[in-house]
C-alpha positions as CSV (number, residue, x, y, z in Angstrom):
1,M,99.1,4.1,78.8
2,T,100.4,7.5,77.8
3,Q,97.1,9.3,77.6
4,Q,95.4,10.6,80.7
5,Y,91.7,10.3,81.3
6,I,89.9,13.7,81.2
7,Y,86.4,13.9,82.5
8,N,84.4,16.4,80.3
9,K,81.0,16.3,81.9
10,R,80.0,19.4,83.8
11,I,79.1,18.8,87.4
12,R,76.3,20.9,88.8
13,N,76.1,21.2,92.5
14,S,72.9,22.3,94.2
15,A,72.8,25.9,95.4
16,I,73.2,26.3,99.1
17,R,71.2,29.0,100.7
18,R,72.6,30.5,103.9
19,R,70.8,32.5,106.4
20,L,71.9,36.1,106.8
21,D,74.2,36.3,109.9
22,R,73.2,39.3,112.0
23,R,76.6,39.7,113.4
24,F,78.2,40.0,110.0
25,V,75.6,42.6,108.9
26,S,76.1,44.7,112.0
27,W,79.9,44.5,111.6
28,V,79.6,45.7,108.0
29,L,77.4,48.6,109.0
30,I,79.8,49.6,111.8
31,C,82.7,49.5,109.4
32,A,80.8,51.5,106.8
33,T,79.9,54.1,109.4
34,I,83.5,54.4,110.7
35,G,84.7,54.6,107.1
36,T,82.2,57.4,106.3
37,V,83.3,59.3,109.3
38,I,87.0,59.0,108.4
39,A,86.4,59.9,104.8
40,S,84.3,63.0,105.9
41,G,87.2,64.0,108.2
42,F,89.7,63.8,105.2
43,V,87.3,65.8,103.1
44,F,86.9,68.5,105.8
45,S,90.7,68.5,106.4
46,A,91.4,69.0,102.6
47,R,88.8,71.8,102.5
48,C,90.5,73.6,105.4
49,H,93.9,73.1,103.8
50,F,92.8,74.6,100.5
51,E,91.1,77.6,102.3
52,A,94.3,78.2,104.2
53,V,96.4,78.1,101.0
54,A,93.9,80.5,99.3
55,L,94.1,82.8,102.4
56,G,97.9,82.7,102.2
57,Y,97.8,83.8,98.5
58,E,95.3,86.6,99.4
59,T,97.5,87.8,102.3
60,Q,100.5,87.9,100.0
61,Q,98.6,90.0,97.5
62,K,97.5,92.4,100.3
63,R,101.1,92.7,101.5
64,V,102.3,93.6,98.0
65,L,99.4,96.1,97.7
66,I,100.4,97.6,101.1
67,E,104.0,97.9,100.0
68,E,102.9,99.7,96.9
69,H,100.7,102.1,98.9
70,E,103.6,102.7,101.3
71,K,105.9,103.5,98.4
72,D,103.3,106.0,97.0
73,R,102.8,107.5,100.4
74,R,106.6,108.1,100.8
75,Q,106.8,109.6,97.4
76,L,103.9,112.0,98.1
77,E,105.4,113.0,101.4
78,M,108.7,113.7,99.7
79,E,106.9,115.8,97.1
80,R,105.0,117.6,99.9
81,S,108.1,118.4,101.9
82,K,109.8,119.6,98.7
83,A,106.8,121.8,97.8
84,L,106.7,123.3,101.3
85,S,110.4,124.0,101.6
86,P,111.2,127.7,102.2
87,E,113.2,128.0,98.9
88,E,110.3,126.6,96.9
89,L,107.7,128.8,98.6
90,E,109.9,131.9,98.0
91,Q,110.3,131.0,94.4
92,R,106.5,130.5,93.9
93,A,105.8,133.8,95.7
94,R,108.2,135.7,93.4
95,K,106.4,134.1,90.4
96,L,103.2,135.5,91.7
97,G,104.8,139.0,92.1
98,L,105.0,139.0,95.9
99,R,108.0,140.3,97.7
100,A,109.4,140.1,101.2
101,P,108.2,142.7,103.6
102,E,110.6,145.5,104.6
103,M,111.7,145.5,108.1
104,R,110.9,148.7,110.0
105,Q,112.6,149.8,113.2
106,P,111.1,152.3,115.6
107,D,113.0,155.6,115.9
108,P,113.5,156.1,119.7
109,A,113.6,159.9,119.3
110,T,110.4,160.5,117.4
111,G,108.6,157.2,117.9
112,A,108.1,156.8,114.1
113,T,109.2,153.7,112.2
114,S,111.7,153.8,109.4
115,A,112.6,151.3,106.8
116,V,115.8,149.5,107.2
117,N,118.0,149.2,104.1
118,R,119.1,145.7,103.6
119,P,120.9,144.3,100.6
120,S,118.7,142.9,97.9
121,R,119.1,139.2,97.1
122,P,120.0,138.3,93.6
123,R,117.2,136.6,91.7
124,T,117.7,133.0,90.6
């Protein structure tokens, strides 16, 4: 007897209907509620994280902008101090045709003022 016996007929069992267990339903609802709360917490945490990252990028851009403005301010201050230097003011006054006032000293005998001769500066 080398061949085995194989039973080919399908067996159909009758369907069993169970009543719904209230403890199981309440346990599933509690787990679903807790899972929803935890998932909401993760979503909120991710949103806060992405806002923080975006704020970091924005802060970095503002820092770069502030540095550029500081550089421009220093450049403008340098140009202002150069433009207000006595040499530059004197040179611009000469271009306009202005000249330095002559110094006058009062004559103690007569009380009149007389011009003091001073050596003229060479023009540059």
